[in-house]
C-alpha positions, 0 to 999 in steps of 0.5 A: 853297799860298799864303796858304790860298787858291790855288796859285802856281808856284815859279820860283826859290829863292835864299838871300836871295829867292824868285821865284813866279808868282801867278795873281792878281798875276803874277811876284813877287820875295819875301824869304825872310821874306815867302815863309815868311809866305805859304806854308802848308807844302803843295807839289805836285810836278808831273812832265811826262808824254810825253802833254803833248807832244801838248797844244796850248797855248791861244793868245790872239788878238784874232781872235774879236773882230774880226767885232764891228768890221765893222759899224762900219768906216765909223764907225771910218774917220770917227773916224780921218779926224777924228783925222788932221784934228785932228793936221794942224791942230796943225801950224799952231801951229809955222808961226804961231809961226815967222811971228810971230817972224821976220816980224811981230816983226822987221818990226813988221808989225801987219797981218800980226799981225792976219792971224795972229790971225784965222788962229789963231782959225779953226784953233782953231774948226775944231779944236774942232769936229772934236774934238767930232765925233770924241769923239761918234763915238768914244763912240757907236761904242765904247759899241755895241761894248762892249754887243755884247761884254758881251752876247756874253760874258754870253750865253756865260756863261749857256750854260755848264754848272753844272760851270764855276761849281762850279770857280770863284769868283763874283768871279773870273767877274765880274772877267772882264766888265771885261776886255772893255773892255780888249780893246775899247780895244785894238781901237778906241782903241789900234789907231786910235792906232797908225795915227795915231801912225805917220803923225804921227811920219813927218810931224813927223819929216819937218818936223824934218829939213826944218828941221835934220837935226842938230838933229832927231838931237839931239832924238831922242838921248834917246828910247832912254833913255825906251824903256829906262825904260819897259821896265824900270819898267812891268812892275814897276809892273804887278806892284805894281798887281796885288798892291795890287789883290789886297790891297785886295780882300782887305781889302774882302771881309773888311769886307763879310763883317764888315758882312754878318754883324755879328749873328754878330760881335756875338753872339760878341764878335769885334769886336776880332779882326775889326778886327785882322784887317782892320787887318793886311790894310789894312797889307799893302795900304798897304805895297804901295801905298807901294812902288808910289808909290816906284817911280812917283816914281823913274821920274818923277824919272829921266824928269824928268832925261832931259827936262831934259837933252834940253831943255837940250841942244836949246836949247844946240845950237839957240842955237848954230845961231841964232848961226851963222846956220843957223837963225832964232829963229822956226824954233828956236821952231817946232822946239821945238813940233814936238819936243813934238808928236812926243815923245808919239806916240813914247812912245805906241808905246813904251808899246804893248808894255806895253799888248799885255802887259795885253791878252794877260792880259785875253785869257787870262781871256776865253778861259777863258770863251769856250773853255769849251763850252756845255752845249748846242751851239746848232748841233746841229739834231738835238735833240728839242723835248720834247713835253708829258711824262707823267712816265715816268722811267728811269735805266739803269746810270747812273754819275757822277763829279765832275771834282774827284773822278774817283776816287770815284763820286757815283752808281754803277750806278743802275737805277730806273724811275719811272712817271707820277704816282708820288711817289718819295722819295730818302733817305740820309745826307749825301753819298749822292748824292740832289741829284746824282740830281736834277741829272742828271735836269735835265741839270746834269751828264752821266752818265759811264756809262748813260742817262736817259730821260724818256717814252722820250726819251734826255736826251742828245738832248733840248733843255735848254729843253724839258726844264727848262720841264717840271720844277719844282724847289724847291732846298735853298738858296732864292735870291730875286732883287731885285724884287717877289714877283710877279716872283719867283714868275713868274721867267723868264716875262714878263707873268705873269697875277696869277691864276696867280701867286695860284693858285701861292702859295695851293697853296704856303701863301704867299698868307696872308703875302703878303696881309698885306704893304703892297703884296701881290704887288707888294711889293719884297723886296730882294736875296736876299729879305732882308726875308723869313723862311726859311720865307717864302722857302721857300714862295715857292720852292715857289710858283715851282716850281708856277707853270709847272705842271710835270709833273715836280716835284723837292723838294730839302729843300723843307720844311726851313726851314718851321715846323710851321704852314707845313708843315701848310698845305702838307701840306693842299694836298699832294694838289693839288700832287702830282696828275697829277705825277711827284714826286721828294722829297729829304728828311732828315726821314723823317716827310715821306716816309712816304706816298711811293709809293716810297722809294729809299735811297741810300748812297755813291752806290748804291741799297741799299734800295727799297720803301715805308715799311712794307716798308722798316721790316720789312727793318730795314736802313739806312732802319730805322736812320735812322728809329730815329735820328730818333725817338730824337733 
């Protein structure tokens, strides 16, 4: 277990070093001291079972993205053609140079010099125009492909079940959005570049061998050295970049947390401790960046030595050929230009291996999202579009286990029938399964055993959109979006009539404080509703749930953040709120559920008591105990 955050794979242990594979930064070689600082002391030993032989390894492939390019094949062909024309214009430079040196300077031919000047200007103008056209086509096409890829990715992310998000960090999911651009760059820029580089290498090498085959071989002699340097240094620098990025992200996250919770930091006089921790994280990040800079400098120096040796040897042997009459001065200068032109495409092809490794990592991250099954199969035509419901709910032998705790039932063998218009309260200790019960009703999770019915319809056969459109939920943790109060109350519904928004706010007891705001319902409340109090946020959440006039209403600790006055305002409207609705109330404060038609007491995922307030008090069971504890408190 590494640095208290995640697990790494231990590959190799030696007396002086340890090799680990870190999901965040790849393969890492550490000294024993570095390893002992990062290891928390916990270790999982995994043993392969025979069943693992039948598990197919998930393959990363660009195939799922290729259909996105089909509508743009004509534009991509035009981009390739423009790139080819630009490179062909580049061939004019060595030819012009050879003519000027061998024909113009030697014979002092001024008319020819003027002609060469006009020719170079014409080539430069055409090259500039073609470059501009290529750039426009490239930007236009790639941005449209980017948009399609990100939209498809975002659409799939939103279609995933709640379980997927519960098992991953938000930042980890958001980082995957950036991976789309890497894949697109490989499909468009890199793919076109490979074709173009291969063509130009053949063309330039052909000209070089046409000028002089022996000099061409001398020019290529150092290419294996460049390739070896690239293969050795690039993976090392990539690991260092990943580690530096991770360390910098940790320092930045710590700073964001400190600034966000600056009130708590100051109230606990923790400024010095917070600052020291941040400085420690920054020192780690800077140390990695320093090592990366040293690696880059070493690679640059070695590359410079190879280039100097190559240039020196090329000039020496080229001069020797000029002296012996095998080559003219103009041809030698033109050859040098060709060498410069062919070197970059060759280096691009050498770098392509490393680019493929990076894209392979990006594909693995994207496939983690795309391979996850959506909570509802869009191709399934047999799903029922739920008609307007009456609110008859039935849980039949329902058992549910969270994937992270397969050994423990969060709910077990739940049998419960709720009739239309009933108000049912779910109470119990923390972790008893109350919120899980509500999430199963919304089909956020699927029960492992048993079935759930709404008006006789099995929820497994019902369209999610048609179900959730008729269920209003007031969650325990209210989330308000950056926008106006009106937009937040009518969230998910465009062009909301103000009268309906005001009506929902009045029922929720929110109209009074909204009316006192400078812009009323058009007031922008900021990210997460940061300008509002906890009670005001809670009332807006209640108004949001009531706005779509649901037939089924779920209150999950809906009044927990309300002051006495706000709660009284809602209680006064409670009859209107509950009228003709099946209501599920999840509460810790038992005073809020005394008048419920039915009170269901959960303990360790099972129903242990059921009845109304008075009958449960007479039983002197768990409900009586919890009620007594609250009265004493």
